[in-house]
Structures are given as C-alpha cells and as structure tokens.
C-alpha positions, 0 to 999 in steps of 0.5 A, spaced: 489 478 467 493 482 473 489 483 479 492 486 486 488 483 492 489 487 499 488 485 506 489 487 513 484 493 514 480 495 520 478 499 526 484 500 531 484 505 537 489 511 536 496 508 538 495 501 535 498 498 529 495 494 523 499 491 517 496 491 510 498 486 505 497 486 497 499 480 493 499 480 485 495 475 481 496 473 474 502 473 469 507 478 471 514 479 468 516 484 473 514 490 478 517 496 477 514 500 483 509 497 488 506 501 494 500 504 497 496 510 496 490 513 501 484 517 500 480 520 506 473 523 505 473 529 501 481 529 500 485 527 494 488 520 494 495 521 496 502 517 496 503 513 503 509 509 501 512 506 495 518 501 493 522 501 487 524 495 483 531 496 486 529 497 493 528 504 494 523 506 498 519 513 499 514 515 504 510 521 505 512 525 511 506 524 515 508 517 516 515 517 516 518 513 522 511 510 523 510 506 517 514 501 514 513 498 507 517 491 505 516 486 500 517 479 498 519 478 491 518 471 491 511 472 492 510 479 488 507 481 495 508 488 499 506 489 506 505 496 510 506 495 517 503 501 520 504 503 528 502 509 532 496 510 528 493 516 529 485 518 527 488 522 521 491 516 518 483 514 517 482 513 510 481 508 504 488 505 503 489 503 495 495 498 493 498 500 487 503 497 482 506 499 476 508 492 472 510 489 466 506 483 463 507 480 456 504 485 452 504 492 456 507 496 462 502 499 466 499 502 472 494 497 477 490 499 483 487 494 488 480 495 490 481 499 497 481 497 504 478 501 509 483 503 515 479 507 521 483 509 527 478 512 533 481 517 538 
C-alpha cells in the first residue's frame, strides 16, 4: 500500500525558514509528479509547488523566489525549503503525488502538516 509520509512542519516567526519532507512508502513503479499543496482556514486547497518526472517545477506566484522544491530520486522523496516565511503562509501543507503502482496510476495525498508563521 502506497503512503506519503510528511515531516517538518511547525511554528516559526515571520522571516524564518522551515523545510518540509515527503517520503513515499510501498511498491512504486514510477512517479509522474510530486509536490505540495496547502490549505488555510476558510480557503480552498491550492498548489504550492510541484515537480514532474522530467524535473520541471511549477510554483505558485505567491511563493516564487522564497520556496524551493527539490527531490531525491533514489529515495522517492521531495523537499520543500521555505524561506522568508510570511504569516499568510500559515496553512496545513499536504504532500501530493501522482504515481504508478503495479496495477494503477493515481493521486495520493499525505496526512498534512501544520505550518504556522507568527507575525
């Protein structure tokens, strides 16, 4: 059974940094795209950053130049380095992956990790 396991959330002051990690577990035949979404209270879930199989990255305009998404292909893990954090970055961050197993191609989500930025 495929799972996405997140770590690295927490409380930080404005201007600070956090690093989120998301590792896959289970039998995976390939990852088509992997990245992070976030959902603030009362708002819809939105894309933060995503990386494709070929290594192309896409960022939300609100995080460009502050957040960096990277991956370790050997570990099937992605990392989101978040710098110059702002109070408006406060949200639950969810890892996302579209990946192939032996029998399916599908979307998978992590359980979410809270990021709180104080002013």
